[in-house]
Phi, psi and omega in degrees: 000134184255135177271126170253177181293326182282349176293333184243015173306316177307331187285339183295319178301311177297322178288322175299312176301316174308304184296308183305321179292323181291326175296320178295319177296323170297322176298310178300320178295328178296313178296323170299314176296321174290316174307323183286338178291337176277015177292134181271346181273112182293338177286335179265350187299328177285317181298310176295324177298319181298306177302318176309308183299309177302324183283324175299313179303311181306307190278335172292314180298324172307313175295314184299316177289339175282330179277321173254077179283137182214157168246115188294307192300315192265352181061041180257141181230151176286324182231142177283075185214149184295335173301329186262020174296133186296323184292318188292315178295323167303324175294313170309313186295332179296315181306301188302313186295318179293323177295314182294310185291329168305313188295320183293308185308310183291328177294319181292322174295323178286333172288329178294318179289326186277338184247117184303140181067013178282334170268130188293143182248345179270326184241121183295319183301314175291319179292328167309301179306327183285331191266317192258333185301326173297334183275328172298318176309312180294324187286320178296324182282331168299305177299318174303324178286341170286320174288324179292324178287322176289333182286325179293335188267322184268337183066034179257119192281340174302316183298327171293330179292322178295319176310303177304327175300315181291325177295317176298315183296319177299316179287331171292322178301329186270347180304311181299322172300315172306309181296315183300306179302315181295325176291322179292317180287334173299314178291324177290327183288327182280349186284133178286147190262000000 
């Protein structure tokens, strides 16, 4: 089948909406980042700066990737430009995906700090799940990015499957922590003051 210019005309509307949504997302991200800098509590300043920075990295790369759409395995690109290079976009994706995992991991670890008595003192395994699984999530996403970059370079689709497996392991690893913490938070919320 020969691909003609008219084959892809339907995609311009999709692409325009995708870019517009990501522009709005970046504007909201910048607004929230600037607003968080006005926080008066110095104890929260470092946390908010880190979360804001990771959030801005994520939405900025999302905008870039929405403009320069590409398919790594097939090495297809929306525009014939070095800015649409699969390896360049994969490099940006590393920062975005680690920021995404960092946002989740840091917020879960912060929840452990902010809520008294949340971490189990009786069961070391439960305490491990509550304190270490966010770090395991981040490590899994880091390893996943190594496989994704190798797959982009070598075009071996098995490496993309391994990448997705690490994403799955990372998110499955935090499920027990979420269940334990939600149960404890529920009991904490229902405790009379």
